[in-house]
Backbone as CSV, one residue per row, in Angstrom:
resi,resn,N_x,N_y,N_z,CA_x,CA_y,CA_z,C_x,C_y,C_z
1,MET,-94.760,-3.319,33.757,-93.411,-2.752,33.774,-92.771,-2.923,32.403
2,SER,-92.196,-1.854,31.878,-91.552,-1.929,30.568,-90.232,-2.686,30.683
3,ARG,-89.795,-3.226,29.568,-88.546,-3.985,29.565,-87.344,-3.065,29.787
4,ILE,-86.296,-3.637,30.332,-85.064,-2.903,30.598,-84.264,-2.790,29.309
5,LYS,-83.879,-1.582,28.949,-83.133,-1.349,27.708,-81.636,-1.569,27.951
6,VAL,-81.070,-2.457,27.143,-79.662,-2.825,27.283,-78.961,-2.659,25.941
7,ALA,-77.738,-2.158,25.972,-76.883,-2.099,24.780,-75.502,-2.612,25.163
8,ILE,-74.696,-2.938,24.148,-73.411,-3.598,24.400,-72.311,-2.979,23.544
9,ILE,-71.173,-2.731,24.168,-69.920,-2.479,23.452,-69.038,-3.675,23.761
10,GLY,-68.896,-4.597,22.818,-68.114,-5.769,23.165,-68.268,-6.927,22.219
11,SER,-68.119,-8.114,22.771,-67.947,-9.317,21.972,-68.845,-10.430,22.483
12,CYS,-68.525,-11.652,22.050,-69.347,-12.807,22.395,-69.408,-13.054,23.897
13,VAL,-68.394,-12.656,24.656,-68.394,-12.923,26.091,-69.497,-12.149,26.806
14,THR,-70.026,-11.122,26.172,-71.163,-10.372,26.710,-72.415,-10.603,25.882
15,ARG,-72.282,-10.551,24.584,-73.434,-10.675,23.681,-74.183,-11.978,23.878
16,GLU,-73.462,-13.082,24.128,-74.114,-14.383,24.164,-74.893,-14.644,25.449
17,ALA,-74.895,-13.679,26.369,-75.851,-13.753,27.476,-77.257,-13.469,26.979
18,PHE,-77.334,-12.790,25.834,-78.619,-12.358,25.285,-78.947,-13.127,24.010
19,ILE,-78.866,-14.448,24.102,-79.363,-15.325,23.045,-80.181,-16.417,23.714
20,THR,-81.188,-16.880,23.021,-82.121,-17.824,23.644,-81.472,-19.168,23.944
21,ARG,-80.380,-19.511,23.262,-79.705,-20.774,23.560,-79.171,-20.783,24.992
22,ASN,-78.767,-19.625,25.487,-78.190,-19.543,26.827,-79.180,-19.055,27.873
23,ASN,-80.042,-18.123,27.513,-81.048,-17.590,28.438,-82.369,-17.452,27.687
24,PRO,-83.162,-18.530,27.650,-84.348,-18.578,26.778,-85.361,-17.463,27.012
25,GLN,-85.484,-16.958,28.249,-86.518,-15.966,28.551,-85.981,-14.535,28.658
26,TYR,-84.802,-14.275,28.154,-84.226,-12.946,28.390,-85.081,-11.828,27.794
27,LYS,-85.787,-12.111,26.700,-86.587,-11.074,26.045,-87.799,-10.663,26.880
28,ASP,-88.157,-11.460,27.878,-89.256,-11.074,28.763,-88.879,-9.865,29.617
29,VAL,-87.593,-9.710,29.868,-87.122,-8.657,30.772,-86.339,-7.571,30.040
30,TYR,-85.550,-7.975,29.035,-84.597,-7.047,28.425,-84.919,-6.748,26.967
31,ASP,-84.772,-5.480,26.635,-84.871,-5.010,25.252,-83.450,-4.730,24.778
32,LEU,-82.899,-5.645,23.976,-81.516,-5.510,23.535,-81.447,-4.568,22.349
33,GLY,-80.698,-3.487,22.519,-80.586,-2.468,21.482,-79.284,-2.552,20.716
34,PRO,-78.661,-1.418,20.408,-77.465,-1.402,19.566,-76.318,-2.222,20.144
35,LEU,-75.552,-2.793,19.242,-74.400,-3.610,19.603,-73.176,-3.099,18.852
36,ALA,-72.231,-2.530,19.574,-70.953,-2.142,18.973,-70.085,-3.395,18.955
37,TRP,-70.321,-4.219,17.955,-69.783,-5.578,17.915,-68.270,-5.588,17.701
38,GLN,-67.575,-6.272,18.611,-66.122,-6.443,18.541,-65.385,-5.114,18.383
39,ALA,-65.940,-4.067,18.951,-65.284,-2.756,18.917,-64.416,-2.593,20.156
40,GLY,-63.129,-2.347,19.961,-62.292,-1.988,21.090,-62.680,-0.613,21.607
41,LEU,-62.474,-0.382,22.897,-62.863,0.911,23.466,-62.037,2.053,22.886
42,VAL,-60.754,1.809,22.620,-59.931,2.864,22.026,-60.507,3.260,20.672
43,SER,-60.958,2.274,19.913,-61.582,2.557,18.620,-62.935,3.234,18.789
44,PHE,-63.740,2.747,19.712,-65.090,3.279,19.915,-65.068,4.770,20.212
45,LEU,-64.060,5.221,20.962,-63.982,6.637,21.345,-63.194,7.478,20.344
46,SER,-62.697,6.868,19.274,-61.885,7.584,18.290,-62.749,8.388,17.326
47,ALA,-62.110,9.327,16.648,-62.745,10.000,15.513,-62.885,9.008,14.364
48,PRO,-63.833,9.237,13.457,-63.973,8.346,12.296,-62.786,8.469,11.347
49,VAL,-62.597,7.428,10.550,-61.554,7.451,9.530,-61.943,8.455,8.449
50,ASP,-60.965,9.187,7.939,-61.218,10.146,6.861,-61.961,9.457,5.715
51,PRO,-63.055,10.050,5.220,-63.868,9.391,4.189,-63.082,8.981,2.949
52,ASP,-62.119,9.794,2.533,-61.335,9.450,1.344,-60.517,8.183,1.571
53,VAL,-60.016,8.020,2.791,-59.259,6.809,3.122,-60.210,5.636,3.313
54,ALA,-61.334,5.890,3.972,-62.303,4.824,4.238,-62.773,4.156,2.954
55,GLU,-62.892,4.931,1.895,-63.333,4.368,0.616,-62.367,3.314,0.085
56,ARG,-61.114,3.411,0.483,-60.104,2.477,-0.020,-60.036,1.195,0.805
57,ILE,-60.707,1.178,1.946,-60.692,-0.021,2.796,-61.917,-0.861,2.437
58,GLU,-61.798,-1.649,1.411,-62.908,-2.461,0.918,-62.823,-3.876,1.486
59,PRO,-63.973,-4.466,1.840,-63.947,-5.801,2.448,-63.432,-6.893,1.519
60,GLY,-63.740,-6.804,0.244,-63.277,-7.826,-0.691,-63.974,-9.160,-0.488
61,ASP,-63.465,-10.185,-1.162,-64.115,-11.492,-1.147,-63.842,-12.287,0.126
62,LYS,-62.823,-11.922,0.887,-62.441,-12.709,2.060,-63.257,-12.369,3.301
63,VAL,-63.983,-11.265,3.255,-64.755,-10.815,4.415,-66.230,-11.074,4.159
64,ASN,-66.883,-11.783,5.090,-68.308,-12.058,4.896,-69.139,-10.807,5.165
65,GLU,-70.435,-10.919,4.920,-71.319,-9.748,5.011,-71.345,-9.173,6.420
66,HIS,-71.394,-10.051,7.411,-71.411,-9.591,8.799,-70.111,-8.858,9.142
67,GLY,-68.986,-9.422,8.724,-67.707,-8.773,8.972,-67.593,-7.435,8.275
68,ALA,-68.136,-7.351,7.056,-68.097,-6.089,6.310,-68.897,-5.008,7.029
69,ARG,-70.070,-5.371,7.555,-70.883,-4.396,8.300,-70.165,-3.952,9.567
70,THR,-69.584,-4.924,10.263,-68.865,-4.608,11.495,-67.724,-3.639,11.226
71,MET,-66.952,-3.900,10.184,-65.819,-3.039,9.847,-66.287,-1.650,9.426
72,ALA,-67.356,-1.574,8.636,-67.865,-0.279,8.183,-68.311,0.579,9.365
73,ARG,-68.955,-0.033,10.336,-69.410,0.704,11.517,-68.216,1.172,12.348
74,ASP,-67.214,0.311,12.450,-66.022,0.655,13.220,-65.266,1.806,12.563
75,ILE,-65.220,1.812,11.256,-64.528,2.873,10.517,-65.279,4.204,10.631
76,ALA,-66.610,4.145,10.513,-67.429,5.368,10.517,-67.797,5.841,11.917
77,LYS,-67.619,4.967,12.930,-67.995,5.266,14.319,-69.491,5.556,14.436
78,SER,-70.292,4.825,13.699,-71.743,5.037,13.728,-72.391,4.473,14.983
79,ASP,-71.678,3.599,15.708,-72.271,2.983,16.894,-72.616,4.010,17.966
80,ARG,-71.788,5.024,18.129,-72.037,6.000,19.192,-73.373,6.702,19.002
81,ALA,-73.663,7.134,17.787,-74.922,7.834,17.524,-76.114,6.920,17.793
82,GLU,-75.994,5.652,17.433,-77.101,4.720,17.661,-77.313,4.482,19.152
83,LEU,-76.237,4.382,19.901,-76.366,4.218,21.347,-77.004,5.448,21.984
84,GLU,-76.606,6.610,21.529,-77.188,7.839,22.071,-78.679,7.913,21.776
85,ALA,-79.081,7.520,20.585,-80.497,7.559,20.219,-81.300,6.536,21.011
86,PHE,-80.713,5.373,21.266,-81.417,4.312,21.997,-81.513,4.622,23.487
87,ALA,-80.504,5.278,24.041,-80.459,5.651,25.460,-80.750,4.455,26.363
88,PRO,-79.843,3.496,26.422,-80.096,2.290,27.216,-80.131,2.584,28.710
89,ASP,-80.851,1.743,29.429,-80.800,1.811,30.886,-79.447,1.309,31.390
90,TYR,-78.934,0.275,30.715,-77.643,-0.313,31.080,-76.808,-0.485,29.813
91,LEU,-75.575,-0.007,29.873,-74.633,-0.166,28.767,-73.518,-1.096,29.239
92,LEU,-73.518,-2.304,28.710,-72.546,-3.317,29.097,-71.333,-3.234,28.178
93,PHE,-70.151,-3.425,28.729,-68.961,-3.429,27.874,-67.930,-4.415,28.404
94,ASP,-67.091,-4.896,27.487,-65.992,-5.783,27.866,-64.720,-5.339,27.156
95,LEU,-63.606,-5.930,27.548,-62.292,-5.527,27.036,-61.716,-6.523,26.043
96,TYR,-62.528,-7.461,25.580,-62.024,-8.536,24.729,-61.279,-8.008,23.505
97,SER,-61.883,-7.110,22.755,-61.290,-6.688,21.482,-60.000,-5.905,21.676
98,ASP,-59.922,-5.118,22.753,-58.677,-4.398,23.009,-57.544,-5.353,23.366
99,VAL,-57.840,-6.366,24.165,-56.796,-7.298,24.588,-56.472,-8.310,23.494
100,ARG,-57.479,-8.829,22.815,-57.279,-9.931,21.863,-56.895,-9.443,20.477
101,TYR,-57.467,-8.328,20.022,-57.258,-7.880,18.646,-56.252,-6.745,18.514
102,GLY,-56.271,-5.802,19.450,-55.431,-4.623,19.307,-56.065,-3.583,18.401
103,LEU,-55.272,-2.620,17.952,-55.814,-1.507,17.180,-54.961,-1.230,15.953
104,ALA,-55.541,-0.458,15.050,-54.825,0.050,13.876,-55.056,1.551,13.807
105,ARG,-53.988,2.304,13.642,-54.085,3.755,13.516,-54.041,4.126,12.044
106,ILE,-55.042,4.882,11.626,-55.139,5.329,10.237,-55.296,6.844,10.263
107,GLY,-54.222,7.554,10.011,-54.266,9.006,10.151,-54.521,9.378,11.598
108,ASP,-55.515,10.233,11.821,-55.865,10.653,13.174,-56.886,9.726,13.824
109,ALA,-57.278,8.684,13.139,-58.318,7.779,13.630,-57.713,6.451,14.083
110,THR,-58.497,5.742,14.886,-58.121,4.408,15.342,-59.279,3.462,15.078
111,ILE,-58.982,2.277,14.559,-59.995,1.242,14.404,-59.508,-0.030,15.086
112,THR,-60.422,-0.960,15.281,-60.070,-2.257,15.841,-59.339,-3.082,14.786
113,ASN,-58.228,-3.675,15.165,-57.457,-4.505,14.229,-58.076,-5.904,14.196
114,ASN,-59.256,-5.971,13.618,-60.108,-7.161,13.702,-59.657,-8.222,12.695
115,PRO,-59.301,-9.427,13.162,-58.861,-10.475,12.238,-59.985,-11.024,11.378
116,ASN,-61.232,-10.756,11.766,-62.376,-11.243,10.999,-62.771,-10.307,9.863
117,SER,-62.170,-9.126,9.820,-62.552,-8.162,8.782,-61.343,-7.364,8.298
118,PHE,-60.888,-6.401,9.087,-59.836,-5.498,8.611,-58.586,-6.243,8.160
119,ARG,-58.168,-7.243,8.922,-56.932,-7.957,8.570,-57.072,-8.802,7.307
120,LYS,-58.282,-8.997,6.833,-58.507,-9.776,5.612,-58.577,-8.903,4.359
121,THR,-58.478,-7.590,4.531,-58.644,-6.689,3.387,-57.343,-6.545,2.596
122,ASP,-57.483,-6.146,1.343,-56.309,-5.835,0.522,-55.564,-4.624,1.086
123,TYR,-56.310,-3.701,1.689,-55.689,-2.517,2.294,-54.701,-2.944,3.378
124,PHE,-55.125,-3.878,4.219,-54.240,-4.371,5.278,-53.054,-5.119,4.679
125,ALA,-53.327,-5.952,3.685,-52.262,-6.744,3.065,-51.191,-5.863,2.436
126,ALA,-51.595,-4.702,1.915,-50.626,-3.790,1.296,-49.667,-3.204,2.328
127,GLY,-50.133,-3.068,3.563,-49.258,-2.638,4.651,-48.920,-1.167,4.693
128,ASP,-49.604,-0.348,3.926,-49.321,1.088,3.879,-50.499,1.893,4.442
129,GLY,-50.198,3.046,5.016,-51.242,3.968,5.445,-51.773,3.717,6.839
130,PHE,-51.174,2.791,7.578,-51.652,2.509,8.934,-50.513,1.892,9.746
131,THR,-50.656,1.952,11.058,-49.761,1.245,11.972,-50.612,0.464,12.957
132,THR,-50.079,-0.617,13.482,-50.835,-1.443,14.416,-50.181,-1.432,15.791
133,LEU,-50.982,-1.769,16.785,-50.505,-1.820,18.166,-51.260,-2.933,18.881
134,HIS,-50.539,-3.745,19.633,-51.169,-4.852,20.357,-50.607,-4.907,21.771
135,MET,-51.466,-5.248,22.705,-51.068,-5.277,24.099,-50.016,-6.341,24.384
136,ALA,-49.961,-7.382,23.553,-49.018,-8.473,23.801,-47.572,-8.016,23.712
137,ASN,-47.282,-7.076,22.811,-45.891,-6.651,22.648,-45.684,-5.154,22.851
138,ALA,-46.743,-4.447,23.236,-46.613,-2.998,23.450,-47.555,-2.537,24.560
139,SER,-47.578,-3.286,25.660,-48.527,-2.954,26.727,-48.227,-1.597,27.355
140,ALA,-46.953,-1.210,27.413,-46.606,0.079,28.017,-47.217,1.240,27.252
141,GLU,-47.416,1.061,25.963,-48.046,2.100,25.149,-49.553,1.927,25.089
142,TYR,-50.011,0.675,25.048,-51.441,0.413,24.839,-52.265,0.672,26.103
143,VAL,-51.760,0.229,27.255,-52.556,0.336,28.484,-52.966,1.775,28.785
144,PRO,-52.072,2.773,28.705,-52.524,4.151,28.931,-53.591,4.604,27.937
145,LEU,-53.504,4.127,26.694,-54.534,4.467,25.708,-55.881,3.895,26.121
146,LEU,-55.868,2.655,26.610,-57.116,2.029,27.025,-57.671,2.695,28.276
147,GLU,-56.801,3.031,29.219,-57.262,3.725,30.419,-57.875,5.078,30.058
148,GLN,-57.255,5.781,29.134,-57.815,7.057,28.678,-59.161,6.845,28.000
149,ALA,-59.280,5.755,27.222,-60.549,5.465,26.554,-61.654,5.212,27.571
150,VAL,-61.335,4.504,28.651,-62.340,4.283,29.695,-62.721,5.607,30.347
151,ASP,-61.732,6.466,30.604,-62.032,7.803,31.138,-63.009,8.539,30.218
152,GLU,-62.742,8.478,28.918,-63.595,9.165,27.945,-64.969,8.511,27.855
153,LEU,-65.018,7.195,27.986,-66.308,6.499,27.976,-67.173,6.953,29.144
154,VAL,-66.582,7.029,30.329,-67.320,7.465,31.514,-67.781,8.912,31.347
155,ALA,-66.914,9.775,30.846,-67.286,11.180,30.639,-68.395,11.301,29.605
156,TRP,-68.291,10.541,28.522,-69.331,10.546,27.475,-70.664,10.082,28.039
157,GLN,-70.643,9.023,28.824,-71.893,8.520,29.412,-72.519,9.562,30.332
158,ARG,-71.719,10.194,31.158,-72.255,11.177,32.099,-72.833,12.389,31.387
159,GLN,-72.219,12.780,30.300,-72.674,13.965,29.581,-73.850,13.669,28.665
160,VAL,-73.778,12.563,27.918,-74.758,12.289,26.867,-75.837,11.314,27.322
161,LEU,-75.478,10.388,28.203,-76.415,9.354,28.656,-76.454,9.340,30.185
162,PRO,-76.895,10.428,30.805,-76.821,10.528,32.265,-77.687,9.522,33.006
163,ASN,-78.692,8.967,32.347,-79.568,7.987,32.994,-79.170,6.547,32.684
164,THR,-78.023,6.382,32.055,-77.520,5.059,31.702,-76.489,4.606,32.732
165,THR,-76.551,3.336,33.102,-75.574,2.739,34.011,-74.561,1.927,33.214
166,LEU,-73.280,2.241,33.375,-72.217,1.468,32.736,-71.918,0.225,33.563
167,VAL,-71.748,-0.905,32.880,-71.443,-2.166,33.566,-70.302,-2.859,32.829
168,LEU,-69.211,-3.109,33.534,-68.054,-3.801,32.963,-68.168,-5.299,33.221
169,ASN,-68.064,-6.085,32.168,-68.058,-7.542,32.273,-66.627,-7.995,32.556
170,CYS,-66.351,-8.376,33.793,-65.013,-8.821,34.196,-64.915,-10.337,34.016
171,PHE,-64.509,-10.766,32.852,-64.404,-12.194,32.556,-62.938,-12.601,32.482
172,ARG,-62.714,-13.908,32.513,-61.405,-14.506,32.236,-61.623,-15.656,31.266
173,TYR,-60.621,-15.965,30.460,-60.732,-17.115,29.575,-60.826,-18.402,30.397
174,SER,-61.498,-19.376,29.817,-61.573,-20.693,30.443,-60.356,-21.525,30.059
175,SER,-59.931,-22.394,30.963,-58.781,-23.264,30.683,-59.200,-24.626,30.146
176,TYR,-60.523,-24.894,30.083,-60.972,-26.209,29.624,-62.304,-26.092,28.900
177,TYR,-62.618,-27.100,28.119,-63.885,-27.114,27.398,-64.605,-28.433,27.636
178,ARG,-65.909,-28.384,27.483,-66.761,-29.538,27.793,-67.362,-30.109,26.519
179,THR,-67.246,-31.409,26.371,-67.847,-32.125,25.251,-68.834,-33.144,25.794
180,SER,-69.465,-33.882,24.901,-70.433,-34.896,25.321,-69.770,-36.042,26.078
181,THR,-68.454,-36.157,25.942,-67.741,-37.256,26.608,-66.956,-36.813,27.834
182,GLY,-66.937,-35.513,28.132,-66.228,-35.051,29.315,-65.511,-33.738,29.101
183,ASP,-64.720,-33.350,30.105,-63.984,-32.088,30.075,-62.557,-32.316,29.584
184,LEU,-62.066,-31.389,28.759,-60.726,-31.480,28.199,-59.993,-30.159,28.401
185,GLU,-58.731,-30.227,28.805,-57.918,-29.036,29.002,-57.445,-28.490,27.650
186,PHE,-57.426,-27.162,27.517,-56.863,-26.566,26.305,-55.371,-26.877,26.197
187,VAL,-54.659,-26.784,27.317,-53.241,-27.143,27.349,-53.144,-28.594,27.804
188,LYS,-52.706,-29.461,26.915,-52.703,-30.898,27.204,-51.360,-31.387,27.742
189,TYR,-50.312,-30.584,27.579,-48.982,-30.874,28.122,-48.332,-32.119,27.524
190,ARG,-48.846,-32.581,26.404,-48.229,-33.743,25.781,-48.678,-33.820,24.322
191,GLY,-47.769,-34.212,23.472,-48.141,-34.573,22.110,-48.110,-33.458,21.088
192,ASP,-48.341,-32.204,21.502,-48.417,-31.123,20.520,-47.901,-29.838,21.161
193,GLN,-46.588,-29.654,21.128,-45.969,-28.518,21.799,-46.437,-27.193,21.219
194,LYS,-46.610,-27.132,19.890,-47.041,-25.897,19.239,-48.429,-25.497,19.727
195,ARG,-49.330,-26.473,19.817,-50.682,-26.191,20.300,-50.644,-25.741,21.756
196,ASP,-49.857,-26.447,22.574,-49.763,-26.086,23.982,-49.208,-24.677,24.156
197,ASP,-48.196,-24.330,23.381,-47.621,-22.983,23.479,-48.655,-21.919,23.124
198,LEU,-49.483,-22.202,22.117,-50.530,-21.263,21.722,-51.486,-21.008,22.874
199,TYR,-51.997,-22.068,23.489,-52.993,-21.883,24.543,-52.376,-21.344,25.828
200,LYS,-51.131,-21.690,26.102,-50.469,-21.077,27.255,-50.367,-19.565,27.059
201,ARG,-50.037,-19.162,25.838,-49.934,-17.735,25.528,-51.294,-17.053,25.651
202,LEU,-52.342,-17.698,25.160,-53.678,-17.119,25.267,-54.113,-16.989,26.720
203,LEU,-53.878,-18.037,27.502,-54.342,-18.010,28.879,-53.564,-17.008,29.724
204,ARG,-52.351,-16.653,29.299,-51.619,-15.596,30.008,-52.302,-14.240,29.852
205,GLU,-53.155,-14.114,28.846,-53.894,-12.860,28.702,-54.828,-12.619,29.882
206,ASN,-55.159,-13.669,30.627,-55.985,-13.478,31.818,-55.319,-12.518,32.802
207,ASP,-53.988,-12.574,32.886,-53.286,-11.645,33.777,-53.470,-10.200,33.316
208,ARG,-53.504,-9.995,32.007,-53.725,-8.642,31.487,-55.124,-8.156,31.853
209,TYR,-56.109,-9.036,31.682,-57.469,-8.650,32.054,-57.533,-8.268,33.529
210,ASP,-56.965,-9.110,34.392,-57.027,-8.839,35.826,-56.400,-7.487,36.156
211,SER,-55.259,-7.198,35.548,-54.586,-5.923,35.796,-55.435,-4.746,35.322
212,LEU,-56.056,-4.891,34.169,-56.900,-3.816,33.640,-58.134,-3.609,34.503
213,TYR,-58.735,-4.686,34.984,-59.911,-4.544,35.852,-59.541,-3.783,37.124
214,ARG,-58.376,-4.117,37.701,-57.944,-3.402,38.908,-57.756,-1.919,38.619
215,SER,-57.126,-1.623,37.507,-56.872,-0.223,37.153,-58.167,0.545,36.932
216,ILE,-59.083,-0.058,36.189,-60.328,0.634,35.843,-61.186,0.875,37.074
217,THR,-61.330,-0.147,37.919,-62.182,0.004,39.105,-61.538,0.914,40.145
218,ALA,-60.215,1.063,40.101,-59.552,2.018,40.993,-59.763,3.449,40.514
219,ARG,-59.858,3.633,39.200,-60.009,4.970,38.623,-61.458,5.437,38.622
220,HIS,-62.396,4.490,38.569,-63.804,4.854,38.424,-64.680,3.987,39.321
221,ASP,-65.709,4.608,39.861,-66.717,3.881,40.631,-67.703,3.282,39.637
222,ILE,-67.330,2.156,39.069,-68.072,1.584,37.956,-68.655,0.240,38.364
223,ARG,-69.850,-0.052,37.885,-70.514,-1.316,38.205,-69.870,-2.446,37.413
224,THR,-69.865,-3.638,37.993,-69.262,-4.787,37.326,-70.128,-6.027,37.499
225,VAL,-70.014,-6.928,36.542,-70.423,-8.318,36.720,-69.122,-9.103,36.751
226,ASP,-68.838,-9.724,37.881,-67.511,-10.304,38.098,-67.641,-11.665,38.773
227,ASN,-67.448,-12.715,37.989,-67.492,-14.080,38.521,-66.156,-14.794,38.329
228,ARG,-65.082,-14.049,38.457,-63.765,-14.648,38.240,-63.382,-15.649,39.317
229,ASP,-64.110,-15.650,40.425,-63.822,-16.625,41.474,-64.459,-17.984,41.191
230,ARG,-65.165,-18.098,40.078,-65.814,-19.358,39.704,-65.148,-19.943,38.463
231,SER,-65.272,-21.255,38.326,-64.693,-21.950,37.175,-65.781,-22.226,36.146
232,TYR,-65.532,-21.812,34.905,-66.501,-22.027,33.828,-65.829,-22.745,32.664
233,HIS,-66.577,-23.640,32.049,-66.045,-24.352,30.888,-66.391,-23.617,29.598
234,SER,-65.560,-23.826,28.596,-65.903,-23.406,27.243,-66.792,-24.464,26.609
235,ASP,-67.489,-24.043,25.565,-68.475,-24.909,24.914,-67.793,-25.742,23.832
236,GLY,-67.733,-27.051,24.047,-67.122,-27.938,23.067,-67.925,-28.107,21.803
237,ALA,-69.140,-27.561,21.779,-69.981,-27.625,20.577,-70.396,-26.229,20.133
238,HIS,-69.594,-25.235,20.437,-69.944,-23.859,20.086,-70.004,-23.709,18.566
239,PRO,-71.029,-23.026,18.057,-71.173,-22.918,16.594,-70.019,-22.185,15.910
240,TYR,-69.265,-21.375,16.645,-68.142,-20.654,16.044,-66.792,-21.217,16.483
241,GLY,-66.804,-22.442,16.974,-65.553,-23.112,17.287,-65.228,-23.144,18.771
242,ILE,-64.335,-24.046,19.122,-63.904,-24.205,20.508,-62.766,-23.229,20.791
243,SER,-62.953,-22.398,21.791,-61.903,-21.458,22.178,-62.093,-21.092,23.649
244,PRO,-61.065,-20.541,24.295,-61.181,-20.192,25.718,-62.204,-19.107,26.019
245,TRP,-62.690,-18.402,24.999,-63.663,-17.319,25.226,-65.057,-17.667,24.708
246,HIS,-65.253,-18.846,24.179,-66.588,-19.295,23.778,-67.161,-20.146,24.908
247,PHE,-67.771,-19.468,25.865,-68.185,-20.118,27.103,-69.423,-20.986,26.920
248,GLY,-69.565,-21.932,27.851,-70.780,-22.720,27.927,-71.887,-21.954,28.627
249,ARG,-73.060,-22.547,28.650,-74.250,-21.875,29.170,-74.129,-21.396,30.615
250,PRO,-73.511,-22.148,31.546,-73.473,-21.685,32.937,-72.868,-20.295,33.115
251,PHE,-71.862,-19.950,32.325,-71.263,-18.613,32.426,-72.310,-17.540,32.166
252,PHE,-73.091,-17.730,31.130,-74.064,-16.708,30.739,-75.296,-16.719,31.636
253,GLN,-75.638,-17.867,32.190,-76.738,-17.902,33.146,-76.372,-17.140,34.414
254,ASP,-75.142,-17.316,34.883,-74.703,-16.578,36.066,-74.574,-15.083,35.769
255,PHE,-74.080,-14.755,34.582,-74.003,-13.350,34.173,-75.390,-12.718,34.229
256,MET,-76.369,-13.401,33.660,-77.721,-12.853,33.631,-78.311,-12.756,35.029
257,ALA,-78.045,-13.741,35.874,-78.554,-13.694,37.245,-77.982,-12.492,37.995
258,ASP,-76.705,-12.212,37.797,-76.093,-11.047,38.441,-76.683,-9.744,37.911
259,LEU,-76.890,-9.691,36.604,-77.498,-8.493,36.025,-78.929,-8.331,36.531
260,ASP,-79.663,-9.422,36.622,-81.030,-9.365,37.157,-81.038,-8.778,38.562
261,ARG,-80.112,-9.245,39.408,-80.055,-8.739,40.784,-79.712,-7.252,40.811
262,MET,-78.814,-6.848,39.923,-78.446,-5.437,39.848,-79.656,-4.590,39.459
263,VAL,-80.364,-5.025,38.431,-81.529,-4.284,37.948,-82.613,-4.234,39.020
264,LEU,-82.870,-5.362,39.663,-83.895,-5.402,40.707,-83.523,-4.478,41.859
265,GLY,-82.260,-4.517,42.280,-81.825,-3.640,43.360,-81.977,-2.172,42.998
266,ASP,-81.608,-1.817,41.771,-81.748,-0.424,41.329,-83.209,-0.011,41.261
267,THR,-84.063,-0.931,40.816,-85.494,-0.630,40.710,-86.100,-0.395,42.088
268,LEU,-85.734,-1.232,43.052,-86.257,-1.076,44.412,-85.744,0.211,45.052
269,THR,-84.475,0.526,44.813,-83.915,1.768,45.356,-84.629,2.988,44.777
270,ALA,-84.883,2.954,43.473,-85.594,4.064,42.831,-87.015,4.190,43.369
271,ALA,-87.662,3.048,43.619,-89.032,3.076,44.140,-89.065,3.660,45.548
272,ARG,-88.096,3.266,46.387,-88.047,3.816,47.745,-87.796,5.319,47.717
273,SER,-86.908,5.749,46.827,-86.624,7.184,46.719,-87.863,7.955,46.290
274,ALA,-88.632,7.367,45.371,-89.859,8.015,44.915,-90.873,8.101,46.045
275,ASP,-90.976,7.032,46.847,-91.906,7.039,47.983,-91.499,8.083,49.016
276,GLU,-90.192,8.169,49.282,-89.716,9.151,50.253,-89.973,10.572,49.766
277,LEU,-89.767,10.795,48.475,-90.021,12.116,47.907,-91.500,12.459,47.985
278,ALA,-92.344,11.455,47.725,-93.787,11.689,47.806,-94.201,12.013,49.233
279,GLY,-93.555,11.343,50.213,-93.870,11.607,51.610,-93.491,13.011,52.027
280,VAL,-92.351,13.478,51.550,-91.915,14.838,51.861,-92.852,15.859,51.227
281,SER,-93.264,15.580,49.991,-94.132,16.511,49.268,-95.497,16.629,49.924
282,SER,-95.963,15.512,50.501,-97.289,15.546,51.114,-97.226,16.177,52.502
């Protein structure tokens, strides 16, 4: 049996299910293809930035090589063509970048307002030629844009990738992280009011995710991996820092187990359909 082809539009909350630190044998089953890394859906479905303007958005010294590549792909919208060429069996996506980062409008185009790349550029620092939008202070404007982007994503998949299954990763941020000495709450309620206010604000984004998941699943018959009824810790030794979205291994093991069950169920259903068709033909 050939490996299952998987691609991702999203962030670490989905991507890190497909690393050997969390799921050592994933390559035995899955062929991981293109990754639209940290791309918001509104940006992913947008037209590319005008080439003359794109030339002026230079990464500079503050953006590392990975961030520069990510920003260039987001500006040019090259991820869509790569996904179409790869034709994954399953296209996984999450809403992290839309909720956490927001967007920037540049002319008729939209890009992800990524703090790891775009926000570090001289173009962003100059403050001209673009406007920004974030769900935290403009949800009435942003949510319809995101809902429309999901509509367009589903239409694009049906037209261009009819044999691909879309899967939404319905995650929530964790409220605690695990270290070698035990579990610690992000909000400690004592000693550092500024820190507590930050994490309280971040964890309130879980309500936004829940609302968006309800809206999306009501609008579309879309597959999901959804373990929001379980408690997961963040990784106190995560290589990119401790945060409510840098989950520990159990989150990704359960994610993979759910995806495995989905794939197995689809494979068995397809096999039964083939047998029934063969029986009718004979």
